[in-house]
PDB file of N, CA, C and O in Angstrom:
ATOM      1  N   MET A   1      20.816 -64.469  28.552  1.00  0.00           N
ATOM      2  CA  MET A   1      21.469 -65.519  28.046  1.00  0.00           C
ATOM      3  C   MET A   1      23.004 -65.754  28.764  1.00  0.00           C
ATOM      4  O   MET A   1      23.613 -66.814  28.908  1.00  0.00           O
ATOM      5  N   LEU A   2      23.438 -64.237  29.199  1.00  0.00           N
ATOM      6  CA  LEU A   2      24.279 -64.623  29.879  1.00  0.00           C
ATOM      7  C   LEU A   2      24.220 -65.453  31.213  1.00  0.00           C
ATOM      8  O   LEU A   2      25.104 -66.011  31.864  1.00  0.00           O
ATOM      9  N   GLN A   3      23.399 -65.382  31.318  1.00  0.00           N
ATOM     10  CA  GLN A   3      23.707 -66.466  33.104  1.00  0.00           C
ATOM     11  C   GLN A   3      23.657 -68.317  32.393  1.00  0.00           C
ATOM     12  O   GLN A   3      23.512 -69.256  33.175  1.00  0.00           O
ATOM     13  N   PHE A   4      23.753 -68.469  31.373  1.00  0.00           N
ATOM     14  CA  PHE A   4      24.606 -69.675  30.685  1.00  0.00           C
ATOM     15  C   PHE A   4      25.394 -69.528  30.384  1.00  0.00           C
ATOM     16  O   PHE A   4      25.749 -68.566  29.703  1.00  0.00           O
ATOM     17  N   SER A   5      26.292 -70.784  30.907  1.00  0.00           N
ATOM     18  CA  SER A   5      27.840 -70.644  31.226  1.00  0.00           C
ATOM     19  C   SER A   5      28.092 -71.128  29.418  1.00  0.00           C
ATOM     20  O   SER A   5      29.256 -70.728  29.395  1.00  0.00           O
ATOM     21  N   ILE A   6      27.935 -71.504  28.405  1.00  0.00           N
ATOM     22  CA  ILE A   6      28.118 -71.285  27.332  1.00  0.00           C
ATOM     23  C   ILE A   6      27.986 -69.935  26.705  1.00  0.00           C
ATOM     24  O   ILE A   6      28.525 -69.921  25.598  1.00  0.00           O
ATOM     25  N   TYR A   7      27.559 -69.036  26.975  1.00  0.00           N
ATOM     26  CA  TYR A   7      27.596 -66.937  26.528  1.00  0.00           C
ATOM     27  C   TYR A   7      28.513 -66.950  27.342  1.00  0.00           C
ATOM     28  O   TYR A   7      29.343 -66.077  27.091  1.00  0.00           O
ATOM     29  N   ALA A   8      28.765 -67.614  28.301  1.00  0.00           N
ATOM     30  CA  ALA A   8      29.329 -66.326  29.461  1.00  0.00           C
ATOM     31  C   ALA A   8      30.872 -65.414  28.493  1.00  0.00           C
ATOM     32  O   ALA A   8      31.154 -64.256  28.802  1.00  0.00           O
ATOM     33  N   ASP A   9      31.439 -65.945  27.715  1.00  0.00           N
ATOM     34  CA  ASP A   9      32.508 -65.300  27.088  1.00  0.00           C
ATOM     35  C   ASP A   9      32.222 -64.318  25.928  1.00  0.00           C
ATOM     36  O   ASP A   9      33.029 -63.709  25.225  1.00  0.00           O
ATOM     37  N   LYS A  10      30.415 -64.316  25.898  1.00  0.00           N
ATOM     38  CA  LYS A  10      30.063 -63.373  24.662  1.00  0.00           C
ATOM     39  C   LYS A  10      29.593 -62.483  24.890  1.00  0.00           C
ATOM     40  O   LYS A  10      28.829 -61.950  24.085  1.00  0.00           O
ATOM     41  N   GLY A  11      29.969 -61.768  26.548  1.00  0.00           N
ATOM     42  CA  GLY A  11      29.365 -60.523  26.842  1.00  0.00           C
ATOM     43  C   GLY A  11      29.455 -59.388  25.751  1.00  0.00           C
ATOM     44  O   GLY A  11      28.512 -58.802  25.219  1.00  0.00           O
ATOM     45  N   GLU A  12      30.482 -59.253  25.590  1.00  0.00           N
ATOM     46  CA  GLU A  12      31.198 -58.148  24.500  1.00  0.00           C
ATOM     47  C   GLU A  12      30.314 -58.093  23.226  1.00  0.00           C
ATOM     48  O   GLU A  12      29.975 -56.956  22.896  1.00  0.00           O
ATOM     49  N   LEU A  13      29.934 -58.992  22.548  1.00  0.00           N
ATOM     50  CA  LEU A  13      29.443 -59.170  21.539  1.00  0.00           C
ATOM     51  C   LEU A  13      26.945 -58.595  21.864  1.00  0.00           C
ATOM     52  O   LEU A  13      26.105 -57.838  21.378  1.00  0.00           O
ATOM     53  N   PHE A  14      27.053 -59.637  22.923  1.00  0.00           N
ATOM     54  CA  PHE A  14      25.982 -59.026  23.291  1.00  0.00           C
ATOM     55  C   PHE A  14      25.649 -57.331  23.445  1.00  0.00           C
ATOM     56  O   PHE A  14      24.721 -56.836  22.805  1.00  0.00           O
ATOM     57  N   GLU A  15      26.047 -56.949  23.868  1.00  0.00           N
ATOM     58  CA  GLU A  15      26.467 -55.417  24.349  1.00  0.00           C
ATOM     59  C   GLU A  15      26.788 -54.782  22.610  1.00  0.00           C
ATOM     60  O   GLU A  15      26.590 -53.620  22.255  1.00  0.00           O
ATOM     61  N   GLN A  16      27.093 -55.430  22.106  1.00  0.00           N
ATOM     62  CA  GLN A  16      26.683 -54.569  20.794  1.00  0.00           C
ATOM     63  C   GLN A  16      26.203 -54.695  19.947  1.00  0.00           C
ATOM     64  O   GLN A  16      26.283 -53.996  18.937  1.00  0.00           O
ATOM     65  N   LEU A  17      25.385 -55.894  20.177  1.00  0.00           N
ATOM     66  CA  LEU A  17      24.337 -56.277  19.403  1.00  0.00           C
ATOM     67  C   LEU A  17      22.954 -55.096  20.457  1.00  0.00           C
ATOM     68  O   LEU A  17      21.943 -54.566  19.995  1.00  0.00           O
ATOM     69  N   ALA A  18      23.436 -55.051  21.779  1.00  0.00           N
ATOM     70  CA  ALA A  18      21.800 -54.116  21.698  1.00  0.00           C
ATOM     71  C   ALA A  18      22.303 -53.123  21.762  1.00  0.00           C
ATOM     72  O   ALA A  18      21.424 -52.444  22.293  1.00  0.00           O
ATOM     73  N   LEU A  19      23.078 -52.527  21.612  1.00  0.00           N
ATOM     74  CA  LEU A  19      23.369 -51.275  20.836  1.00  0.00           C
ATOM     75  C   LEU A  19      23.541 -50.756  19.269  1.00  0.00           C
ATOM     76  O   LEU A  19      23.717 -49.679  18.699  1.00  0.00           O
ATOM     77  N   GLN A  20      23.415 -51.893  18.975  1.00  0.00           N
ATOM     78  CA  GLN A  20      23.034 -51.726  17.273  1.00  0.00           C
ATOM     79  C   GLN A  20      21.335 -52.220  17.053  1.00  0.00           C
ATOM     80  O   GLN A  20      20.701 -51.817  16.078  1.00  0.00           O
ATOM     81  N   ALA A  21      20.848 -52.946  17.878  1.00  0.00           N
ATOM     82  CA  ALA A  21      19.084 -53.142  18.058  1.00  0.00           C
ATOM     83  C   ALA A  21      18.361 -51.406  17.196  1.00  0.00           C
ATOM     84  O   ALA A  21      17.973 -51.054  16.082  1.00  0.00           O
ATOM     85  N   PRO A  22      18.599 -50.581  19.055  1.00  0.00           N
ATOM     86  CA  PRO A  22      18.251 -49.392  18.583  1.00  0.00           C
ATOM     87  C   PRO A  22      18.316 -48.557  17.599  1.00  0.00           C
ATOM     88  O   PRO A  22      17.332 -47.847  17.392  1.00  0.00           O
ATOM     89  N   LEU A  23      19.568 -48.430  16.699  1.00  0.00           N
ATOM     90  CA  LEU A  23      19.897 -48.117  16.389  1.00  0.00           C
ATOM     91  C   LEU A  23      18.848 -48.260  15.102  1.00  0.00           C
ATOM     92  O   LEU A  23      18.798 -47.186  14.503  1.00  0.00           O
ATOM     93  N   ILE A  24      18.069 -49.192  14.559  1.00  0.00           N
ATOM     94  CA  ILE A  24      17.901 -50.057  13.607  1.00  0.00           C
ATOM     95  C   ILE A  24      16.500 -49.774  13.682  1.00  0.00           C
ATOM     96  O   ILE A  24      15.696 -49.594  12.766  1.00  0.00           O
ATOM     97  N   ALA A  25      16.324 -49.763  15.041  1.00  0.00           N
ATOM     98  CA  ALA A  25      15.146 -50.016  15.221  1.00  0.00           C
ATOM     99  C   ALA A  25      14.101 -47.982  14.637  1.00  0.00           C
ATOM    100  O   ALA A  25      13.052 -47.886  13.999  1.00  0.00           O
ATOM    101  N   VAL A  26      14.696 -47.180  15.022  1.00  0.00           N
ATOM    102  CA  VAL A  26      14.467 -45.646  14.873  1.00  0.00           C
ATOM    103  C   VAL A  26      15.159 -45.911  13.671  1.00  0.00           C
ATOM    104  O   VAL A  26      14.657 -44.918  13.143  1.00  0.00           O
ATOM    105  N   GLN A  27      15.938 -46.416  12.682  1.00  0.00           N
ATOM    106  CA  GLN A  27      16.091 -46.002  11.331  1.00  0.00           C
ATOM    107  C   GLN A  27      14.998 -46.658  10.975  1.00  0.00           C
ATOM    108  O   GLN A  27      14.562 -45.933  10.081  1.00  0.00           O
ATOM    109  N   ALA A  28      14.379 -47.407  11.063  1.00  0.00           N
ATOM    110  CA  ALA A  28      12.673 -48.227   9.787  1.00  0.00           C
ATOM    111  C   ALA A  28      12.379 -47.620  10.287  1.00  0.00           C
ATOM    112  O   ALA A  28      12.958 -46.787   9.590  1.00  0.00           O
ATOM    113  N   THR A  29      11.494 -46.490  11.690  1.00  0.00           N
ATOM    114  CA  THR A  29      10.413 -45.381  12.142  1.00  0.00           C
ATOM    115  C   THR A  29      10.531 -44.874  11.099  1.00  0.00           C
ATOM    116  O   THR A  29       9.456 -44.686  10.531  1.00  0.00           O
ATOM    117  N   LYS A  30      11.856 -44.390  10.298  1.00  0.00           N
ATOM    118  CA  LYS A  30      11.955 -43.201   9.186  1.00  0.00           C
ATOM    119  C   LYS A  30      11.637 -44.129   8.160  1.00  0.00           C
ATOM    120  O   LYS A  30      11.237 -43.450   7.214  1.00  0.00           O
ATOM    121  N   GLN A  31      11.615 -45.127   7.911  1.00  0.00           N
ATOM    122  CA  GLN A  31      11.246 -45.112   6.413  1.00  0.00           C
ATOM    123  C   GLN A  31      10.385 -46.092   6.243  1.00  0.00           C
ATOM    124  O   GLN A  31      10.394 -46.587   5.116  1.00  0.00           O
ATOM    125  N   LYS A  32       9.416 -46.662   7.242  1.00  0.00           N
ATOM    126  CA  LYS A  32       8.015 -47.112   7.347  1.00  0.00           C
ATOM    127  C   LYS A  32       7.443 -47.018   8.630  1.00  0.00           C
ATOM    128  O   LYS A  32       8.175 -46.629   9.541  1.00  0.00           O
ATOM    129  N   LYS A  33       5.928 -47.384   8.941  1.00  0.00           N
ATOM    130  CA  LYS A  33       4.948 -46.766  10.023  1.00  0.00           C
ATOM    131  C   LYS A  33       5.641 -48.624  10.783  1.00  0.00           C
ATOM    132  O   LYS A  33       5.739 -49.753  10.301  1.00  0.00           O
ATOM    133  N   VAL A  34       5.913 -48.090  11.939  1.00  0.00           N
ATOM    134  CA  VAL A  34       6.116 -49.178  13.086  1.00  0.00           C
ATOM    135  C   VAL A  34       5.100 -48.924  14.126  1.00  0.00           C
ATOM    136  O   VAL A  34       4.950 -47.718  14.321  1.00  0.00           O
ATOM    137  N   ARG A  35       4.518 -49.520  14.695  1.00  0.00           N
ATOM    138  CA  ARG A  35       3.192 -49.438  15.722  1.00  0.00           C
ATOM    139  C   ARG A  35       3.769 -49.376  16.817  1.00  0.00           C
ATOM    140  O   ARG A  35       3.946 -48.359  17.487  1.00  0.00           O
ATOM    141  N   ASN A  36       4.282 -51.074  17.203  1.00  0.00           N
ATOM    142  CA  ASN A  36       4.958 -51.177  18.572  1.00  0.00           C
ATOM    143  C   ASN A  36       6.499 -50.889  18.455  1.00  0.00           C
ATOM    144  O   ASN A  36       7.231 -51.727  17.930  1.00  0.00           O
ATOM    145  N   LEU A  37       7.142 -49.337  19.093  1.00  0.00           N
ATOM    146  CA  LEU A  37       8.152 -49.501  18.997  1.00  0.00           C
ATOM    147  C   LEU A  37       9.574 -50.278  19.850  1.00  0.00           C
ATOM    148  O   LEU A  37      10.769 -50.454  19.614  1.00  0.00           O
ATOM    149  N   PRO A  38       8.778 -50.530  20.750  1.00  0.00           N
ATOM    150  CA  PRO A  38       9.567 -51.612  22.083  1.00  0.00           C
ATOM    151  C   PRO A  38       9.519 -53.028  20.988  1.00  0.00           C
ATOM    152  O   PRO A  38      10.551 -53.344  20.396  1.00  0.00           O
ATOM    153  N   GLY A  39       8.225 -53.826  20.793  1.00  0.00           N
ATOM    154  CA  GLY A  39       7.912 -54.830  19.987  1.00  0.00           C
ATOM    155  C   GLY A  39       8.858 -54.950  19.046  1.00  0.00           C
ATOM    156  O   GLY A  39       9.613 -55.920  19.111  1.00  0.00           O
ATOM    157  N   TYR A  40       9.022 -53.840  17.824  1.00  0.00           N
ATOM    158  CA  TYR A  40      10.089 -54.179  16.854  1.00  0.00           C
ATOM    159  C   TYR A  40      11.819 -53.780  17.359  1.00  0.00           C
ATOM    160  O   TYR A  40      12.829 -54.170  16.772  1.00  0.00           O
ATOM    161  N   HIS A  41      11.784 -53.151  18.251  1.00  0.00           N
ATOM    162  CA  HIS A  41      13.066 -53.581  18.862  1.00  0.00           C
ATOM    163  C   HIS A  41      13.166 -55.012  19.141  1.00  0.00           C
ATOM    164  O   HIS A  41      13.811 -55.702  18.352  1.00  0.00           O
ATOM    165  N   SER A  42      12.519 -55.641  20.332  1.00  0.00           N
ATOM    166  CA  SER A  42      12.726 -57.077  20.360  1.00  0.00           C
ATOM    167  C   SER A  42      13.397 -57.718  18.934  1.00  0.00           C
ATOM    168  O   SER A  42      14.512 -57.920  18.453  1.00  0.00           O
ATOM    169  N   GLY A  43      11.975 -57.898  18.588  1.00  0.00           N
ATOM    170  CA  GLY A  43      12.105 -58.817  17.159  1.00  0.00           C
ATOM    171  C   GLY A  43      13.666 -58.415  16.261  1.00  0.00           C
ATOM    172  O   GLY A  43      14.268 -59.126  15.455  1.00  0.00           O
ATOM    173  N   VAL A  44      14.004 -57.051  16.745  1.00  0.00           N
ATOM    174  CA  VAL A  44      15.192 -56.751  15.770  1.00  0.00           C
ATOM    175  C   VAL A  44      16.412 -57.345  16.503  1.00  0.00           C
ATOM    176  O   VAL A  44      17.204 -57.886  15.731  1.00  0.00           O
ATOM    177  N   LEU A  45      16.724 -57.373  17.688  1.00  0.00           N
ATOM    178  CA  LEU A  45      17.547 -57.740  18.764  1.00  0.00           C
ATOM    179  C   LEU A  45      17.605 -59.481  18.676  1.00  0.00           C
ATOM    180  O   LEU A  45      18.589 -60.219  18.734  1.00  0.00           O
ATOM    181  N   ARG A  46      16.496 -59.735  18.553  1.00  0.00           N
ATOM    182  CA  ARG A  46      16.126 -61.026  18.691  1.00  0.00           C
ATOM    183  C   ARG A  46      17.051 -61.917  17.057  1.00  0.00           C
ATOM    184  O   ARG A  46      17.582 -63.025  16.972  1.00  0.00           O
ATOM    185  N   GLU A  47      16.897 -60.936  16.137  1.00  0.00           N
ATOM    186  CA  GLU A  47      16.947 -61.510  15.205  1.00  0.00           C
ATOM    187  C   GLU A  47      18.331 -61.335  14.886  1.00  0.00           C
ATOM    188  O   GLU A  47      18.690 -62.131  14.018  1.00  0.00           O
ATOM    189  N   LEU A  48      19.649 -60.206  15.479  1.00  0.00           N
ATOM    190  CA  LEU A  48      20.880 -59.941  15.465  1.00  0.00           C
ATOM    191  C   LEU A  48      21.025 -61.329  16.630  1.00  0.00           C
ATOM    192  O   LEU A  48      21.147 -62.347  15.949  1.00  0.00           O
ATOM    193  N   VAL A  49      21.041 -61.576  17.724  1.00  0.00           N
ATOM    194  CA  VAL A  49      21.323 -62.618  18.376  1.00  0.00           C
ATOM    195  C   VAL A  49      21.252 -63.862  17.092  1.00  0.00           C
ATOM    196  O   VAL A  49      22.280 -64.467  16.790  1.00  0.00           O
ATOM    197  N   GLY A  50      20.061 -64.121  16.468  1.00  0.00           N
ATOM    198  CA  GLY A  50      20.195 -65.691  16.237  1.00  0.00           C
ATOM    199  C   GLY A  50      20.669 -66.024  14.787  1.00  0.00           C
ATOM    200  O   GLY A  50      20.519 -67.075  14.164  1.00  0.00           O
ATOM    201  N   LYS A  51      21.486 -64.469  14.281  1.00  0.00           N
ATOM    202  CA  LYS A  51      22.322 -64.436  12.854  1.00  0.00           C
ATOM    203  C   LYS A  51      23.492 -64.872  13.364  1.00  0.00           C
ATOM    204  O   LYS A  51      24.214 -65.770  12.932  1.00  0.00           O
ATOM    205  N   ALA A  52      23.688 -63.929  14.656  1.00  0.00           N
ATOM    206  CA  ALA A  52      25.122 -63.973  15.141  1.00  0.00           C
ATOM    207  C   ALA A  52      25.674 -64.745  15.829  1.00  0.00           C
ATOM    208  O   ALA A  52      26.899 -64.869  15.808  1.00  0.00           O
ATOM    209  N   LEU A  53      24.697 -65.612  16.787  1.00  0.00           N
ATOM    210  CA  LEU A  53      24.893 -66.809  17.346  1.00  0.00           C
ATOM    211  C   LEU A  53      25.018 -68.159  16.620  1.00  0.00           C
ATOM    212  O   LEU A  53      26.046 -68.823  16.755  1.00  0.00           O
ATOM    213  N   PHE A  54      23.889 -68.628  15.772  1.00  0.00           N
ATOM    214  CA  PHE A  54      23.760 -68.969  15.543  1.00  0.00           C
ATOM    215  C   PHE A  54      23.895 -69.649  13.377  1.00  0.00           C
ATOM    216  O   PHE A  54      23.455 -70.658  12.826  1.00  0.00           O
ATOM    217  N   SER A  55      24.624 -68.565  12.898  1.00  0.00           N
ATOM    218  CA  SER A  55      24.500 -68.642  11.974  1.00  0.00           C
ATOM    219  C   SER A  55      25.102 -70.126  11.308  1.00  0.00           C
ATOM    220  O   SER A  55      24.700 -70.882  10.423  1.00  0.00           O
ATOM    221  N   ASN A  56      26.393 -70.107  12.318  1.00  0.00           N
ATOM    222  CA  ASN A  56      26.872 -71.726  11.901  1.00  0.00           C
ATOM    223  C   ASN A  56      26.454 -72.688  12.239  1.00  0.00           C
ATOM    224  O   ASN A  56      26.960 -73.719  11.795  1.00  0.00           O
ATOM    225  N   ILE A  57      25.493 -72.751  13.049  1.00  0.00           N
ATOM    226  CA  ILE A  57      25.046 -74.455  13.443  1.00  0.00           C
ATOM    227  C   ILE A  57      25.096 -75.169  12.510  1.00  0.00           C
ATOM    228  O   ILE A  57      25.902 -76.099  12.531  1.00  0.00           O
ATOM    229  N   PHE A  58      24.192 -74.953  11.310  1.00  0.00           N
ATOM    230  CA  PHE A  58      24.755 -76.325  10.937  1.00  0.00           C
ATOM    231  C   PHE A  58      25.629 -76.931  10.112  1.00  0.00           C
ATOM    232  O   PHE A  58      25.422 -77.915   9.401  1.00  0.00           O
ATOM    233  N   MET A  59      27.248 -75.896  10.317  1.00  0.00           N
ATOM    234  CA  MET A  59      28.576 -75.863   9.803  1.00  0.00           C
ATOM    235  C   MET A  59      28.867 -76.958  10.650  1.00  0.00           C
ATOM    236  O   MET A  59      29.344 -78.056  10.363  1.00  0.00           O
ATOM    237  N   GLU A  60      28.520 -76.512  11.694  1.00  0.00           N
ATOM    238  CA  GLU A  60      29.582 -78.018  12.500  1.00  0.00           C
ATOM    239  C   GLU A  60      29.150 -79.448  12.663  1.00  0.00           C
ATOM    240  O   GLU A  60      29.889 -80.285  13.181  1.00  0.00           O
ATOM    241  N   TYR A  61      27.490 -79.824  12.046  1.00  0.00           N
ATOM    242  CA  TYR A  61      27.322 -80.773  12.397  1.00  0.00           C
ATOM    243  C   TYR A  61      27.679 -81.491  10.946  1.00  0.00           C
ATOM    244  O   TYR A  61      27.628 -80.601  10.097  1.00  0.00           O
ATOM    245  N   ASP A  62      27.949 -82.488  10.468  1.00  0.00           N
ATOM    246  CA  ASP A  62      28.803 -82.972   9.246  1.00  0.00           C
ATOM    247  C   ASP A  62      27.811 -84.391   9.290  1.00  0.00           C
ATOM    248  O   ASP A  62      28.178 -85.250  10.091  1.00  0.00           O
ATOM    249  N   VAL A  63      26.894 -84.603   8.681  1.00  0.00           N
ATOM    250  CA  VAL A  63      25.825 -85.290   8.306  1.00  0.00           C
ATOM    251  C   VAL A  63      26.160 -86.617   7.134  1.00  0.00           C
ATOM    252  O   VAL A  63      25.043 -87.125   7.034  1.00  0.00           O
ATOM    253  N   GLU A  64      26.699 -87.080   6.607  1.00  0.00           N
ATOM    254  CA  GLU A  64      26.692 -87.604   5.389  1.00  0.00           C
ATOM    255  C   GLU A  64      25.426 -88.659   4.852  1.00  0.00           C
ATOM    256  O   GLU A  64      25.148 -89.247   5.897  1.00  0.00           O
ATOM    257  N   GLY A  65      24.740 -89.072   4.048  1.00  0.00           N
ATOM    258  CA  GLY A  65      24.495 -89.691   3.246  1.00  0.00           C
ATOM    259  C   GLY A  65      23.456 -89.769   3.869  1.00  0.00           C
ATOM    260  O   GLY A  65      23.016 -90.918   3.908  1.00  0.00           O
ATOM    261  N   VAL A  66      22.761 -88.889   4.474  1.00  0.00           N
ATOM    262  CA  VAL A  66      21.288 -88.245   4.781  1.00  0.00           C
ATOM    263  C   VAL A  66      20.969 -88.222   3.298  1.00  0.00           C
ATOM    264  O   VAL A  66      20.446 -89.133   2.657  1.00  0.00           O
ATOM    265  N   PHE A  67      21.301 -87.229   2.926  1.00  0.00           N
ATOM    266  CA  PHE A  67      20.551 -86.524   1.504  1.00  0.00           C
ATOM    267  C   PHE A  67      21.267 -87.752  -0.471  1.00  0.00           C
ATOM    268  O   PHE A  67      21.029 -87.405  -1.628  1.00  0.00           O
ATOM    269  N   ASN A  68      21.717 -88.476  -0.220  1.00  0.00           N
ATOM    270  CA  ASN A  68      21.982 -89.115  -0.876  1.00  0.00           C
ATOM    271  C   ASN A  68      21.360 -90.303  -1.502  1.00  0.00           C
ATOM    272  O   ASN A  68      21.976 -90.948  -2.350  1.00  0.00           O
TER     273      ASN A  68
END
């Protein structure tokens, strides 16, 4: 994602998320049976990136009159 210019300044955020995802995946193996650890890691990383980058996406667009 860093190849896109819109995310060029988010390198540190991606680094923090990349370090946090394996910890979450390993902790999950202690609580439940994870059949595919690389796949679980990928899903965790995807979820973290989605929450970090796109959590406020709907707050930026103000559409009035659509649900009234």
